[in-house]
DRENSE-966565 format. One record per atom (N, C-alpha, C): residue in one letter; x, y, z. Coordinates in pm, whole numbers, plus 50000, padded with zeros to 5 digits. Example, Ala and Ser with C-alpha at 12.3 -4.5 7.8 and 13.67 -1.06 7.14 Angstrom:
A513194943150780
A512304955050780
A513204967050780
S512854977550708
S513674989450714
S512905000350787
This chain:
X138755951936277
X139275950736141
X140655944536149
X140915934336069
X142205927736070
X142795928135931
X144055923935923
X144695923035791
X145565934935762
X146145934835643
X147075945135599
X146295956635536
X146875968435547
X146255979835479
X147065983635356
X147875974435305
X148655976835184
X147755977135062
X148045986234974
X147325986534847
X148375986834736
X148525975734668
X149485974934558
X150915974934608
X151835976334516
X153245976834551
X153845963134576
X155155962434577
X155875950034600
X156885951934711
X157055941734792
X158125941134890
X159325934534823
X160475935234889
X161715929734834
X161535915134790
X160855907434870
X160695893134839
X159875890534714
X159105900234669
X158245898634552
X158985900134420
X160225904634423
X161005906634300
X161795894034268
X161785890134141
X162585878934092
X163375883733972
X164665880333969
X165505884333856
X164925878633728
X164805886933626
X164255882933497
X162775885833480
X162065888533588
X160635891333573
X160425904433497
X159395904633413
X159025916533337
X157645920833385
X157555933433422
X156305938933477
X155765949033377
X154595946133321
X153915955533230
X153055964733316
X153345977433315
X152605986933396
X151275990033327
X150155989133399
X148845989533333
X148376003133284
X148876013833342
X148386027033303
X149246033233194
X148606040633106
X149296049033009
X148886063433037
X149606072832978
X149286086933000
X149536094732872
X148506101732826
X148636110232708
X149186123832750
X150236128132681
X150916140632714
X150206152132643
X149906162532717
X149226174132659
X150206185732641
X149776195632564
X150586207732547
X150766214832681
X149736214632764
X149826221032896
X150866213932982
X150886200532981
X151906193033056
X153296197833017
X153536198232887
X154846201632835
X155236216032869
X154346225332846
X154646239432873
X154836241933022
X153926237133104
X154036239633248
X155306233433305
X155586220933269
X156776214333322
X158036221633278
X158086225733152
X159236232833098
X159436246033171
X158386253733189
X158496266533257
X158746264833406
X158116254933468
X158306252333610
X159756248833642
X160406241933550
X161806237933572
X162796247933512
X162316259333465
X163116270333411
X163996265633295
X163446256933213
X164136252333093
X163806262332983
X164796269832940
X164546280632844
X164696276632698
X164826263632669
X164936259332530
X163586260932461
X163486269532360
X162186272232297
X161606260432219
X162376249832197
X161826238332123
X160686231732200
X160576234832330
X159526228832413
X158246237232422
X158336250232395
X157156258732419
X156886269232312
X157726270132210
X157556280232105
X157286272931972
X156016271931935
X155636264331815
X156286269831689
X156426283031679
X157066289131562
X158536284831553
X159236285531664
X160636281131667
X160726266131633
X159906258031699
X159956243531680
X159636239531537
X158766247231469
X158406244231331
X159606245331237
X160626252931277
X161816254731195
X162876244031220
X162606234631311
X163566223931341
X163216211531259
X164066201631265
X163806189031193
X162536182031242
X162066185531362
X160886178931419
X159596185531373
X159636198431340
X158486205531286
X157426209331387
X157616205531511
X156646208831616
X157356207531751
X156726212531859
X157396212031989
X157706197832036
X158896196232092
X159276183632156
X158816184032301
X158416172532353
X158116171732496
X159446171832571
X159496179532675
X160666180732760
X161106166732806
X162366163432783
X162846149932814
X162806146732964
X162976156933049
X162886153933192
X161446151533236
X160476157133163
X159076153433187
X158876138733153
X159426134533039
X159286120532998
X159926111333101
X161106115033152
X161756107033256
X160856105933380
X160306117133422
X159426117033539
X158156108933513
X157596110133394
X156376102833360
X156606087833356
X157656083433287
X157936069033277
X158246063433415
X158986070833496
X159236066433634
X157916065333709
X157096075533698
X155806075633767
X154906064133727
X154896060633600
X154056049433553
X154456036333620
X155706035433665
X156206023033724
X156056022333876
X155786033433940
X155836033934086
X154906023934155
X153656023334117
X152706014534186
X153135999934181
X153805995934074
X154205981934057
X155615978934106
X156465989134114
X157885986734139
X158405993434265
X158156006234281
X158816013534389
X157846020134487
X156646014834498
X155666020034595
X156256019534736
X157016009034767
X157596007234899
X159116007034889
X159666017134825
X161106017534801
X161606031934810
X162926032934815
X163606045734808
X164436045534681
X164266055534597
X165016056234471
X166446060534500
X167426052834452
X168836056234474
X169476062634352
X168816062034237
X169366068934121
X169006062333990
X169216070033884
X169016065433748
X170376063933681
X170506054033596
X171726052133517
X171326049233373
X172246052333282
X172086048833141
X170746053333085
X170376065833113
X169136071333058
X169336073732909
X168466067932827
X168546069332681
X167196073632627
X167226082032525
X166016086932460
X166136084332310
X165806072232264
X166016068732124
X165036074932025
X163926080432072
X162946086631983
X162256098132057
X161826108431983
X161186119932048
X159746116932092
X159306124932188
X157916124632234
X157306138032196
X156076137432143
X155356149532103
X154056150532182
X153536162632191
X152236164832253
X151216156032181
X150376149432258
X149376140232201
X149806125632203
X151096122932224
X151546109032235
X151086103232369
X150746090532368
X150426083332491
X151616074632525
X152076075532650
X153256068532695
X152846057032787
X153466045532764
X153286033432845
X154666029132893
X154716019532987
X156016015133038
X155976000633081
X157175994633081
X157365981433139
X158735981133205
X158885972233302
X160115971433380
X160585956933387
X161905955233372
X162535942133388
X163425942633512
X163365932333596
X164215931333713
X165555925433670
X166635933033690
X167965928933647
X168745921633756
X168635926333880
X169355919933990
X168715923834122
X169055916334225
X168605919734360
X169625914034458
X169775921034572
X170655916134676
X170235922234809
X170595915334915
X170305920335048
X171105933035073
X170525942135149
X171255954135191
X172145950535309
X173405954335303
X174345951535412
X174115960835531
X173725973235502
X173565983135609
X172135984135663
X171165978735589
X169765979435631
X169145965535616
X169215957335720
X168725943435707
X167225942235681
X166475953035701
X165035952935676
X164705956935531
X165775958135447
X165585962435309
X166505954535215
X166245955635085
X167105949534985
X167245958834866
X168295956934788
X168555965034669
X168075957634545
X167335964634461
X166835958834336
X167255968134223
X167865962334118
X168215970034000
X167225966333890
X166655976533827
X165635974333725
X165985982233599
X165385978033489
X165455985533363
X164025988433322
X163716001233307
X162376005233268
X162426010933127
X161446006933047
X161316011332909
X160006018732893
X160076030932839
X158876038632806
X158666038232656
X157426036632614
X157146035632470
X155816042332437
X155716046532310
X154506053332261
X153416043332225
X152266048932189
X151086041132151
X151356031832034
X152336034631949
X152656025831836
X153786016131868
X154246016131993
X155306007032036
X156716012732025
X156866024731969
X158176030831956
X158766033832094
X159966028732120
X160626031132247
X161126045632250
X160736052932355
X161116067032366
X162086069532481
X162166059932574
X163076061732687
X163406048232748
X164656046732788
X165106035032863
X166046039932972
X165946033833088
X166896037233195
X166966025633293
X168086025433363
X168256016233475
X168026024433601
X167506017733701
X167246024533828
X167566014733940
X168176019634045
X168436011534163
X167526016634274
X166816007234335
X165886010834442
X166176002534566
X165956008634680
X166106002134810
X164705998934857
X164365985934864
X162985981534884
X162815975335022
X161735979035089
X161435973235220
X161115958335207
X161565950635303
X161185936435313
X159765935435368
X159145924335339
X157805921635389
X157805922835541
X156805929335594
X156715931235739
X157405943735789
X158115950835702
X158835962935741
X158365975335665
X157385973735579
X156855985035502
X156145994535599
X156486007435597
X155746016835683
X154236015935656
X153476016535763
X152026014835749
X151316028335747
X150266028735668
X149396040535667
X148346038535775
X147876049435834
X146856047835937
X145526043335877
X144756036735959
X143386032835920
X142416042535989
X141276045035927
X140306054035992
X139736047536119
X139486055936216
X138866051236341
X137396055536336
X136486045636334
X135056049236327
X134586056036458
X133706065736443
X133106072236561
X132096062936621
X131996063336750
X131026054636820
X129836062336866
């Protein structure tokens, strides 16, 4: 068997400043997602898990935990953007509209800049802006992210199965 065992993802050389990547998958948020994530992260704000409390707010129903939305929008971008990268951080995280249980979230990413890594010649730095939006196109999250991306030929390889003889 010959060839690469890569499945998806981009190497440093595959990024071009200005390119916009539409991530193909969307994800519908459930009440279980919201409650479990909120309780798992010990977020005690009842607006995320107490329907009676949330009904008395301007939203009238539970809000999806914003850190769940951050994790979801980041996750939607991984296969296309950071499959072969190390995340260095998020900047300018904005949440212009709420997310509710039952909303489906989609994402797209724009490449803002790229440069060679001075300390790791087998990698490069890429700055991106990712936008998460609902099924009706309403933007619910925007953030910048800096990732350290492997150059072609330096991506760690996954093992291939060895057939029995």
